[in-house]
N, C-alpha and C positions, 0 to 999 in steps of 0.2 A: 862473650863474654859468660862466663859465670861468676853470680854474686852469692853471697852468703843469706840466706832465709832463712829465719828463726820463729818458729810455729811455738804458740805457748800454750794451748790446747790439746792434746792429740790422746784417740781412742784407736785402742787394737785389737783388734777382736781375731783371736788366731785358735785354730781346732782341727783336728785332724780329717780327711774327706772320709776315710771309714773308722767306726768305733772299733773295727778288730782287727789290730794291724799284726799280725803272728808268723811263727816260726816253725818249722816241725824237723827236730831230732830223731834219728834213726839207728838208736844207738845198738837195734837188737841182731841188725843183718851184720856192723860193720865196728870195728873198736872203736870208740871216741875216747881218747886219755881225759883225766879229771880240768886238764889244764883247758885244752879247747872248749869243753864244756863251761867251764867260767870264763871262761875270753869271750864265749859267743853271750852270754847273757850281757857278761858289760856293753858288749855289740848294740844289744839288745835296748838296752836302758841308754845309750847314747842315740838311738836312729828313734826312738820313745814307742818300741815297738810296745804292745802289751798283752800277750799271750804264746804261751812258749806249749807245744804238742809235743811230747819225749815221748816216742814209741823205745821202750822200757826191754819188752822183751816182745815174742813170737806167740804165744800161748795166749788162748782165752782165759783161763781160770788162774792166771798169776794174781793172787792177791796182797795188790800194792796198797797201800791206805797212805794220804798226808793230811794228816791235823790242819 
């Protein structure tokens, strides 16, 4: 039989095994609808992923900057 055990003090230390937990999206070679991109970002948050590598275009000279 099992009995109820009450613990008065607990210390939980939780951290990911790897600091970089990422995903690559390649919308330059195949079309991805905006709804899929939003769902993917939401899923990354749920799974505690912290890096999104987004391959937007297939040219080296595309000047895309994000603040």
